[in-house]
C-alpha positions in Angstrom: 140.3 88.5 86.6 142.1 86.8 83.7 140.1 85.3 80.8 141.5 81.9 81.5 140.4 82.0 85.2 136.9 83.3 84.2 136.5 80.4 81.7 137.7 77.8 84.3 135.3 79.1 86.9 132.4 79.1 84.5 133.2 75.6 83.3 133.5 74.3 86.9 130.1 75.9 87.9 128.4 74.5 84.8 129.8 71.0 85.7 128.6 71.3 89.3 125.1 72.5 88.3 124.8 69.7 85.8 126.0 67.1 88.3 123.3 68.3 90.8 120.6 68.4 88.2 121.4 64.9 86.9 122.2 63.1 90.2 120.1 60.1 91.1 117.7 60.4 94.0 119.8 57.8 95.9 122.9 60.0 95.6 121.3 63.4 96.3 118.0 64.2 97.9 115.8 65.9 95.2 114.6 68.6 97.7 118.2 69.5 98.5 119.1 69.6 94.8 116.2 72.0 94.1 117.2 74.2 97.0 120.8 74.4 95.9 119.8 75.2 92.3 117.2 77.8 93.3 119.7 79.5 95.5 122.3 79.6 92.8 119.8 80.9 90.3 118.7 83.6 92.7 122.2 84.9 93.2 123.0 84.9 89.5 119.6 86.5 88.8 120.7 89.5 90.8 123.4 90.3 88.3 122.8 93.2 85.8 121.2 92.1 82.5 124.5 92.6 80.6 126.4 90.4 83.1 123.7 87.7 82.8 124.0 87.7 79.0 127.8 87.5 79.3 127.5 84.6 81.7 125.1 82.9 79.3 127.7 83.1 76.6 130.4 81.8 78.8 128.3 78.8 79.8 127.5 78.1 76.1 131.2 78.4 75.2 132.1 76.0 78.0 129.5 73.4 76.7 130.7 73.7 73.1 134.2 72.9 74.1 133.0 69.4 75.0 132.5 66.7 72.3 129.0 66.2 71.0 126.9 63.9 73.2 124.6 63.7 76.2 127.1 65.6 78.4 127.3 68.6 76.1 123.5 68.6 75.7 123.1 68.8 79.5 125.7 71.6 79.8 123.8 73.6 77.1 120.7 73.6 79.4 122.5 75.2 82.3 121.8 78.9 81.4 118.1 78.2 80.8 117.9 76.2 84.1 119.4 79.1 86.0 117.1 81.7 84.4 119.9 83.5 82.5 118.2 83.4 79.1 115.0 85.0 80.2 114.2 88.5 78.8 113.6 90.3 82.1 112.1 93.3 80.4 109.5 91.3 78.5 108.8 89.1 81.5 108.3 92.1 83.8 105.9 93.6 81.2 103.9 90.5 81.2 103.9 90.4 85.0 102.7 94.0 85.1 99.9 93.2 82.7 98.7 90.3 84.9 99.1 92.3 88.1 97.1 95.2 86.8 94.4 92.9 85.5 94.1 91.3 88.9 94.0 94.8 90.6 91.3 96.0 88.2 89.2 92.9 88.7 89.4 93.4 92.4 88.3 97.0 92.5 85.8 96.9 89.7 82.3 97.5 91.1 83.6 98.3 94.6 82.5 101.5 96.3 85.0 104.2 95.3 84.5 105.9 98.7 85.8 102.9 100.6 88.7 104.0 102.9 92.1 102.5 102.4 93.5 101.9 105.9 97.1 101.3 104.7 97.1 104.7 102.9 95.6 107.0 105.6 93.3 109.6 104.1 92.8 107.8 100.8 89.8 106.1 99.4 89.7 103.3 96.7 89.1 106.1 94.2 92.3 107.8 95.3 94.3 104.5 95.1 93.1 103.7 91.6 93.7 107.2 90.4 97.3 107.1 91.8 97.9 103.8 90.2 96.6 104.9 86.8 98.5 108.2 87.0 101.7 106.3 87.5 101.0 104.4 84.2 100.2 107.6 82.4 103.4 109.2 83.6 105.5 106.2 82.7 104.0 106.1 79.2 105.0 109.7 78.7 108.5 109.3 80.0 109.2 106.2 77.9 107.5 107.5 74.7 109.3 110.8 74.8 112.6 109.4 76.2 112.6 112.1 78.8 116.1 113.3 79.7 115.1 115.3 82.8 112.4 115.1 85.4 108.8 115.5 84.2 106.3 115.8 87.0 103.2 113.5 86.9 101.0 116.6 87.4 102.2 117.8 84.0 101.0 114.7 82.1 97.4 114.7 80.7 95.3 112.1 82.6 92.0 112.1 80.7 90.5 111.1 84.0 86.7 110.2 83.9 84.4 112.4 85.9 82.8 109.4 87.6 85.1 107.6 90.1 83.2 104.4 89.3 84.9 104.5 85.9 88.4 104.7 87.3 89.1 100.9 87.1 88.5 100.9 83.3 90.6 104.0 83.0 93.4 102.4 84.9 93.2 99.3 82.6 93.5 101.6 79.5 96.3 103.6 81.1 98.3 100.4 81.8 97.7 99.2 78.2 99.2 102.4 76.9 102.2 102.3 79.2 102.9 98.6 78.4 102.6 99.3 74.7 105.3 102.0 75.0 107.5 99.8 77.1 107.3 96.8 74.8 108.1 98.9 71.8 111.2 100.4 73.5 114.8 99.1 73.8 115.2 98.1 77.5 118.7 99.7 77.6 117.6 103.0 76.1 118.6 105.9 78.4 115.6 107.6 80.0 115.2 109.8 83.1 113.8 107.7 86.0 113.0 108.5 89.6 115.2 105.7 90.9 118.5 104.0 90.6 118.4 103.0 86.9 118.0 105.7 84.3 116.9 103.4 81.5 113.6 102.1 80.1 114.1 98.7 81.8 113.6 100.5 85.2 109.9 101.1 84.6 108.3 97.6 84.2 110.0 96.5 87.4 108.8 99.6 89.2 105.3 99.3 87.9 105.2 95.6 89.0 105.7 96.5 92.6 103.3 99.4 92.4 100.7 96.9 91.4 101.7 94.2 93.9 101.7 96.6 96.9 98.6 98.5 95.9 96.7 95.3 95.3 97.4 94.5 99.0 96.2 97.9 99.9 92.9 97.3 98.0 92.5 93.9 99.5 92.9 95.3 103.0 90.4 98.1 102.2 87.9 95.4 101.1 88.3 93.4 104.3 90.5 90.7 102.8 93.9 89.4 103.6 96.5 90.1 100.9 96.7 87.4 98.4 99.8 85.3 97.8 102.9 86.9 96.3 105.5 84.6 94.6 108.6 84.4 96.9 110.9 85.2 94.0 108.8 88.2 93.1 108.7 89.4 96.7 112.4 89.0 97.1 113.0 91.1 94.0 110.6 93.7 95.3 112.6 94.0 98.5 115.8 94.6 96.5 114.1 97.1 94.2 112.9 98.9 97.3 116.4 99.0 98.8 118.0 100.0 95.5 115.8 103.0 95.0 115.5 104.3 98.5 118.6 106.6 98.3 117.0 108.4 95.3 113.8 109.3 97.3 114.9 112.5 99.1 112.1 112.4 101.6 113.4 109.0 102.7 117.2 109.4 102.2 117.3 112.5 104.5 115.6 110.8 107.5 117.8 107.7 107.0 120.9 110.0 107.0 119.9 111.4 110.4 119.4 107.9 112.0 123.0 107.6 113.3 123.6 104.2 114.7 126.7 103.9 112.5 127.6 100.2 112.1 124.2 98.9 113.2 123.2 96.0 111.0 119.5 95.1 110.3 118.8 91.7 108.7 115.7 90.7 106.9 115.5 86.9 106.6 112.9 85.1 104.5 111.8 81.9 106.1 110.3 80.4 102.9 113.2 80.8 100.5 116.3 81.2 102.7 117.0 84.6 101.1 118.3 87.3 103.4 119.4 91.0 103.2 121.7 92.7 105.6 121.5 96.5 105.9 124.4 98.4 107.5 123.6 101.9 108.7 126.1 104.7 108.6 128.0 107.1 106.4 125.0 109.4 106.0 122.8 106.5 104.7 123.0 102.8 104.4 124.4 99.9 102.4 123.0 96.5 101.9 124.1 93.1 100.8 122.2 89.9 99.8 123.6 87.8 102.6 123.0 86.4 106.0 126.5 85.8 107.4 128.0 87.7 110.3 126.3 89.2 113.3 123.3 91.5 113.0 122.2 94.1 115.5 118.6 93.3 114.8 116.9 90.6 112.8 113.3 90.2 111.6 112.1 86.9 110.0 109.0 86.2 107.9 108.1 85.0 104.5 109.5 87.0 101.6 106.0 88.3 100.8 105.3 89.4 104.4 108.8 91.1 104.5 108.0 93.0 101.3 104.8 94.4 102.8 106.7 95.1 106.1 109.3 97.3 104.4 106.5 99.1 102.5 104.8 99.8 105.9 101.7 97.6 105.1 102.3 95.4 108.2 103.3 96.5 111.6 106.6 95.1 112.9 104.8 93.5 115.9 102.5 91.6 113.6 102.6 87.9 114.6 103.7 87.1 111.1 107.2 88.1 112.2 109.8 87.0 114.7 112.5 89.2 116.0 116.0 89.0 117.5 118.4 91.6 118.8 117.8 95.3 119.3 114.3 96.0 118.1 114.8 99.8 118.2 117.0 99.5 115.1 114.1 98.1 113.1 111.6 100.6 114.5 113.9 103.5 113.7 114.5 102.2 110.2 110.8 101.8 109.5 110.0 105.3 110.8 112.7 106.8 108.6 111.7 104.9 105.4 107.9 105.4 105.6 106.8 106.2 102.1 
């Protein structure tokens, strides 16, 4: 793409976004405007960090080509309004801190021997230990800038003898991992167990560890999982899909699925987001889109779909509606069980 074409497209998009944002209610329904802008921001938010920064610069350059005045001022707000100026690494670190605090508050004082039905064979003590171990492992990987795999079993845990003390140990472990993450350059190369071998991989991974395991703990304590922000849930689904090919115990069963060309669609009823997975080629590919025919479709809120792909809800739970060949969904879930 030529520089002239890229600049023209950026300027046209900035003008369109500004027109939607500043339209009178009589001209454009406010709810429609919000939906359009959120959809656009969501799509652009899926770009790699470097591309978002480049787009932010292009929007700013387009605004500064206009003469000083109210129009330029509005155009200069486009990047911020679309979420392009946010520091994802720092934001994710803050989200992890909040999610871990919520998790610790939930399990503090609970009976460590309480079974966790969504993690067969585990107790709350096992769940908290697992969560804290992940933070200890992350802290070690980031602090040492590991260039090859380090097993979590090789990292000192300093685990308390009394399982009742595990929640405070988890809190301290998370504090240590977040201190290392905040001090690190997000783009620094580091071995990771997923798709992105950089420091920035870890706060996003830790966030969904906390979100999903909080749901586990809530179910163990006889509660319904608390609300999950639709945008966070949508990112969690994408993080799950991005990393699945790197989990050998999942990639191998998926490769054996067959059903080449079968398309499974996950459709979020609360945000309009959708993901289409195409099986075949010894694995799968996915796209953030809802166009074209799907062999099977499952609909639910983004939060419920996140817990579905993680196996925390059954596919026949009344939260979900289905269309097409249900065996495709059932085969996918069996192959991707973590």
